[in-house]
TORFIDREN-947267 format. One record per residue (C-alpha): x, y, z; residue in one letter. Coordinates in steps of 0.1 Angstrom, whole numbers, plus 5000, padded with zeros to 4 digits. Example, Ala and Ser with C-alpha at 12.3 -4.5 7.8 and 13.67 -1.06 7.14 Angstrom:
512349555078a/513749895071s/
//
This chain:
287361333658m/286860983645s/285260703666e/288560533667k/290460823679e/287860883705r/288260533718e/292060553720t/292160903735s/294560923765p/291761093785s/289360803781d/290460653814a/289960983832k/286661023815r/285460683825d/286660743860s/284761073861t/281560903849w/281960643875s/282360893903t/279461133894l/276860953916p/279260983946e/279661363945r/277361413975d/274661603956g/276961843940r/274961793908f/271161863905e/268661583900s/266761553868g/269061343847h/266361093840d/263961363829r/265861483800g/266361833814t/269961783827v/272961673807g/276761653813f/279861753794l/283361643803i/286161883793a/289861833796d/292562073804e/292462213768s/288762293773l/287862033747t/284661833753v/285761473756v/282461323767g/278861393771s/275761233787s/272061313787g/272361553759i/268961483744d/265561633742g/265762013742r/269462003752l/270061783722g/268462043700e/270562313715l/273862103715l/273361843687p/276961693687d/279161853714p/281961583718v/285161693702g/284162053702e/285762323723t/283862463752v/283962803735d/282062653705a/279462483726c/278862753752l/278863133750d/281563343766d/280063333801a/279762953800g/283362903787a/284663143814e/282862943841a/284562623829v/287962793827r/287562933862r/286562593877a/289562433861l/291862713873d/290562753908t/289262403916g/285962553927d/282462493914t/281362783892v/277762853882k/276163073856c/273263103832d/273863123794i/271663183764d/271862923736i/269963003704g/267163263703d/265063133731e/267162873749g/268362923784r/270762683801v/271962683837a/275662583838v/277462433868r/281262363863a/282762113888v/286462033886p/287161653889v/290761563889a/292261713858e/288861733841l/285861963844v/282361813846c/279862063833v/276262013843q/273862163818l/270262213829r/267562333805d/266262653823a/264162783794t/260862713811d/262162843845q/263463163829a/260063213812q/258363153845l/260763383863s/259963653838r/256263593843e/256763613880v/258663933878k/255964083855r/253263973879s/255264113908r/255564443890r/251764443883i/251064353919l/253364633932d/251464883910t/248164803926l/246665033952d/245164723969d/247364503990g/247964143979v/249163874004y/249463504009t/249263304041l/250062954049d/247562724066e/248762854100a/247963214090f/251663304087v/252363574061i/254363424033t/254363714007s/253064064002i/253164333976n/254264693982e/250764823988a/250664614020i/253664794033t/252165134024e/248865054040i/250364904072t/253565094076g/255564774081y/258464664059g/258464334040p/261164194063e/258864264093e/255764104078l/256863804058v/257263514082g/255163684109s/251763564121h/248863764107s/247863844142s/250464114140m/247964314119l/244564164126a/242864094159g/241663754171d/238063824162e/239063894126t/241163574123l/238363364138s/235963514113m/238363434085a/238763074097a/234963024098e/234563174063i/237262944049l/235462644064e/232262754049q/233962804015l/235262444017r/231862314026d/229962514001e/232562473973s/232662853970s/235663043958d/235963383975v/235363504010g/234863864022l/235564034055i/235064394066e/237164464097s/240164674108s/243864624111i/246564784132r/249264984115t/252865024125a/252065344144d/249265184163g/246465334143e/243365124135s/242165154099i/239065004083p/239764744056i/237964514033e/239664184023t/238663913997r/240463584000f/240463223988s/242562903993t/244862813964v/246862493960e/250262533944f/252162283921a/254262153949n/251062063969g/251162353993d/247862514002r/247962884009r/245463164014r/245663433988v/243963763995g/243464113984v/243264384011l/241764724005r/242065034028d/238465164029v/239165464050t/238365704022d/235265504013r/234065494049r/234765874051h/232865924019h/229965714033e/229965914065r/230066234045t/226966114025l/225166014057r/225966354073e/224866544042l/221666344042n/221166424078r/221866784072s/219266794044t/216666664068r/217666894096e/217867194073l/214367124061l/213167144097r/215167454106a/212967754114d/215668024118d/219068114104k/220868034137q/219767674134t/220767654098v/224267784106c/224567544136e/223567254115t/226167304088i/228967364113v/227967044131d/227966844099v/231266984087a/232866914121t/231566564122t/232966484087v/236266664093w/236966634130s/240266824128d/238867124109a/238067464122a/234667554108v/232967894111v/229568004096a/229368384091y/226268594084r/226368924066f/225569214089d/224069484066k/224069744093a/227769704101e/228869594066s/230869294079r/230668924084l/229668814119v/230268454132p/227068284140v/228467944150d/231967804151t/233567464160s/236467644178k/236467944200a/238068274189g/236168344157a/236168724151e/233968944128p/235468994094k/235369354081p/236169464045p/239769394036g/239969044051t/240268734029p/236868614041e/235168944032w/236768953998e/235668603991a/232068694002f/231969023984a/233668933951t/233268553948g/237068523945r/239868423969s/241968733977s/245168533982v/246868303958s/250368183949p/252468463936g/250268723952g/247768753924s/244068733928t/242668383925s/239668333903s/238568013920t/234868063926g/234468313898e/230968323884s/230368053858e/229168123823g/225967993809t/225167863775d/223768193763d/226968383773g/225468543804t/227068523839s/225468343868r/226568273903r/226167903912p/224567833945t/226867723972g/230067743952r/233367673969v/236167933968i/239567773977e/241567994000g/245267963998e/247567994028a/248868344033d/251668494054a/249568474086r/248168124083a/249667794074s/246467584070d/244767544037n/241067604037g/237867644018l/235467934015f/231967834006a/229668103995s/226268124012l/225268383986e/223868704001e/223468534035h/227068494044g/230068264042l/231167914054l/234867874061t/236667544067i/240367524077e/241767164077f/244167074105g/246266864081s/246967164059g/245766964029v/242266974015t/240966614016p/239866433985d/236166503976n/236066774002a/235167043976i/232166853963e/230966773998a/231267134010v/229667263979e/226667033984l/226467124021l/226667504013a/224067463985a/221667294009n/222367574034a/221667844008v/218267684000v/217467654037a/218468014045l/216368134016g/213467934028r/213868064063v/214168414051e/210968374030r/209268214060d/210368494083e/209168754057e/205868574054l/205668554092s/206368924095r/203768994069r/201268784088r/202068964120e/201869294102k/198569194088l/197269074121a/198569394138a/196869594110r/193569404115n/193869454153d/194569824147r/191569844123l/189369684149e/190669924176r/190170214152l/186570094146h/186070084184e/187670424188f/185670574160n/182570434175d/183570584209l/184270914193l/180970904174r/179070844206r/180971124224i/180271364195n/176571274197g/176571344234a/178371674229l/175771784204v/173071734231d/175071894259a/173772234271d/176372314298t/179972264305l/179072004331g/177071814305d/180071814281v/182571704308a/180271424321t/179471284287a/183171274277v/184371104310c/181470854311t/181970734276h/185770714280l/185470494311v/183270254291g/186270184268a/188569884273d/191369934299q/190270284308i/189770294346a/189270664354f/188770994336a/188271354348w/187971704333f/189072024349g/188272374337e/190672664340a/188872964324y/185573054342r/185973034379s/189173244383g/190173004411e/192672784392g/191972444378v/188672304391q/187271954385p/183971964365v/183271594361a/184871254366c/183970884360a/185470554371g/186870444404g/189370714410g/187570994428d/189870964458a/192871024435y/191771384430l/191671454467d/195371524470d/196071644434l/198271944435d/197072084402v/193572154416l/193072514427g/196372624411t/196172924388d/196872834352q/199773084350t/201572914378r/201572564363l/204872434351s/205572214321a/208972104335e/209871824359g/207771524367d/204671694381a/201271524376e/200571524338p/197371724341s/199172044351g/201971984326r/199571944297a/197672254306l/200972454310a/202572334278s/199372324258r/200571984244t/199471634253p/201471454280v/201571074280v/203170864307i/203370504293p/204570344325d/203670514358i/205870274378s/209070424363a/210870664387d/208170594413m/210370694443r/210871044429e/207171134423s/204571104450p/201671124425w/202970804408r/202670614441k/199070724446r/198270634410a/199770284413l/197870224446v/194670264426r/195870034398g/196770294373f/199570194350q/199570464324s/198070814319i/197371064292a/196571424298s/195271644269v/194772024269p/191272134259v/191472454239e/190072654211y/192572844191n/194473034218d/192072994246l/192672704270a/189472584286y/190872304308g/192471964307v/191171604302l/193071324320s/192570964314v/194070664333y/194470304321a/195269974338t/197869864313r/201270014306p/201570174271g/197770194267a/197970534251f/200670464226d/199370494191g/195770524181d/194170584215l/196570864222g/195871014188d/192070984195l/192471164228l/194371444212e/191671484186s/189071464213l/190671754231g/190071964200e/186571844196t/185771924233i/187272274228g/184972334198n/181972214218a/182772444248i/183372734224n/179872684209g/178372664244l/180072984254e/178973164223t/175373064229k/175673154266r/176873504257s/173873544234l/171373414260h/172973564290g/170773794311e/173774024317s/177074084302s/180274284305i/181174554280e/184774634275l/186474914255e/190074824246l/192975004228r/195474764213i/198674914200e/200174684173d/200774784137s/200974414128g/197174374132l/195574294099l/192974574103s/195874824110s/197674704079r/194574764059l/194375124073a/197975174066g/197575064030a/194575304025l/196375574045d/193075634064e/191375484094p/188875204086v/185875054105r/185174684106i/181474644111e/181474264111g/183373954104v/182073624089v/184573344098p/185273074072g/187372754071d/190972774085d/191973144087d/189673254059r/187173524067a/184973804051v/185274144067l/182574404063s/184674714059l/183475074058r/185775324041s/185475654022q/188375544000i/187975263975d/189774963991p/189974763958t/193774813956p/194174623988l/194074283970s/197474373954s/199074573982s/198274354012v/199273994009l/196473854032a/193674024011v/192273783985e/189373983971d/187574313976v/183974373964r/181674663970s/178374573987v/176874923993g/175675193970g/177075533962d/175775663996d/176875354015d/180675294012p/180674934025r/182974664011f/183274284015a/186974204019v/187973844018t/191173774038v/193273464045t/194873554078a/193673544114p/191573844125t/191274014159l/187573954159s/188173584154g/190573564183r/188173754206l/185373524196a/187473224208d/187173374243y/183473414240g/183573784232a/181373944206e/182774254188v/180374544188e/182574794171d/186174794157l/187975094144r/191575064131a/194375314123d/197875254112v/199175204149d/196474984162g/192674934169v/189975054193e/187474774199v/184274754219t/183174404229l/180874214252t/181573914274l/179373694295p/179373794331r/180973454340s/183973514317a/187373574332d/188273924320v/191773904335r/192473584315l/191373754283l/193574064289i/196573844297e/196073644266a/195873964244l/198974104262e/200973794254e/200173834217r/200174204210y/202574484219r/200374694242e/196774644255v/194874914274e/191574854291l/189775194288r/186375104301a/184374824317r/180574844320r/177974604332e/175074544308r/171774384316n/169974194288s/166274284283p/163774014288e/162174094254r/163274284224g/165674244195s/168374064216e/165873814228a/164573754193f/168173724180s/168873464207a/165873264197s/166873264160v/170473164169t/169172864189d/167372734159r/170172784133l/173272574128t/176672734128d/176872684090r/173472844084q/174373144106r/177673174086e/175873164052v/173173414060v/175573644078r/177973644048t/175073714025a/173974004047y/177474154050r/177974104012s/174974314004g/172974023990y/169774164006f/170274523993e/168274663964w/169774643940p/171874353952r/175574433958a/176474063954s/174773783936t/174073443951g/176873293929e/179373553943e/178373483979v/178673103973a/182073153958e/183173353989t/181973064011l/183572803988d/180172623982i/177972573953t/175072813945q/172372543951p/173872473985t/173872853993f/170172873982n/169272574004r/170872734035h/169273064027l/165772924024r/166172724056t/167173034075t/164373234060e/161772974070r/163172964106t/163073344108l/159573374095f/158373094116s/159573264148l/158173594136l/154673474127f/154473224156e/155273514179g/152473734163i/149973454166g/150673404202e/149973774211r/
//
């Protein structure tokens, strides 16, 4: 359109009128005309631009010459539509349009009379800013930390989504509300003071660690950093970043508790304390969790709860998830029903398998339980189980539990080693104590043996034993009673200590040995003699009301008692009873010593009785017929099919003996036909059919010697034996006969004669020799004599006799020379005295 046409256009008047009325539109147009950011277009009813104003600057670049152009040519479809609607409806219409590649224009179409005034505002910068703001908002909303702004009155002006997630309030509830809705007065006062300090110190950022209230009333720990920012419009606001430090605080508490547990586990001195410590730590860290520490019970093959945070923990036998986790290192329950491999042994670099200490096995919820939990292996010691009340395993729980369990495993191993070391020390101390006691007991036994060697009578033996025993620690009283000589039952021979009065009312005294009973709770002395076994009462006070003898013993301060039968082979000489002032004094070594002492005393008494029978001025001669084909001598006669005569027996160790046998038939085959015969050797000449028969079974002569009898003659046939023997006058013949009747089928006493020993003669000389020879010397020379060593020519060599005695030939020669020197000394000293 030309300038002339433009001047003469019919709409010029309307346009001029419109221009003149624009300032009077009551703010219907935005300010900024003078800034070059706002321009105007006037369009008529044909939507042709008939005028413009302020189209310069960036708008001028976007619309270089709009007058005369249609609105559609100047604006895009949305802008043209806005102008058209304003003209049609008479209402103001707004929209934003894009012009060019980067231009953005805000359009406001206002109908004025028959024209439309279109306000154009350059919104390119605002659109860019809006995009930046949206991008920033999206960034802020993706942060885990909350971002907020406050005005100077601490009123919340904006927040990001993290604030709503942390507090539980919606944006509409928080924005516009005072910050005291979340923070307490103390926190706000602290923030105000910090802001004042920042202003004075020209610092940028302040820091507060405090707590806020959530929508459900819970108080959570937070950390906020904030600063004051001045905006372009001059407003000053507080901008801050808020962080929920609940997890961090929990992590810090976990580390503190683990550190505490490490110190306490280092001080733990038993497994109970270790288990209590780890349960306490786990409960402190996870207060809603059910924690149980199990130990492995090897005897019962199950897991037994040692400590638990909640009542109701039960033992876990094989087949339970806890047992499977402990035994296999795997969770027995997993999604889909398959076995979980969580907790499987890890591999090492060299391809071998190792079981990591304190590893965690995650247990899945099964059909019977809804809570998720952890199984932490305590290796061979047991299992730690944790079930979380929330049903979800907290973050970092596995690492913390694994560290706790690892420390527990180390502590349990150390405690176990310490306990083992303590047991070894106690065992070593007990062994040293025992060795010391054994040394004392051996010294006691040595002194008693020395006294027995010097004893000449039964009274000497009994007195020596009782006196030495009372000298031992804790032994208060000892007495010995004999039951074989007097024929008047058990009679006290000697006692020592302060218990003489105890014997006054003792029922066993004067009671015949055959009437004593080993049953019931009678006084142990009688029971030991009746049963021929030691009887030990470790605590006399037990069952005191049922046994009068216990009351009498307690009155005298006796707490325990040991009674030991004194016997030699089958012959019971009596009983030794010892009383102590401490319960259990005879348990162990002292009881064993007394049992051994009973045998030693029996041997000593047997030796005395043997000497007494040899020295006695008178004796008893008995002729017996014993019917029993099981006798060794009868078995020999049966094997030879001819009666045999046993002229002497030389006893050896154990049941070994050498029989001097006279037979008209060569007994050499006996070594193969009779199991007890070891060797047969001729010791006589052609006119003297004597043989030395070595046997390894008990002999009748040996049994009779145990009772102090000396066999004078013994003849055996296939059915039994006829034996002539002598006994000291003081011996109890009835006791001997009863003992033989108990062992053999039939015993007949055919004759009994009194014999007076001559004052001088061969028996007196024999007694003198016996006094000066030891038992071993007598055995050696007797064996040599019975073996024909002194015959000419010799029936047995020294080497053969030594072999029979199981000694070396030099030892045999030494015993023989000693015996010869003793014999010749007596002989020639006797001649010299005449």
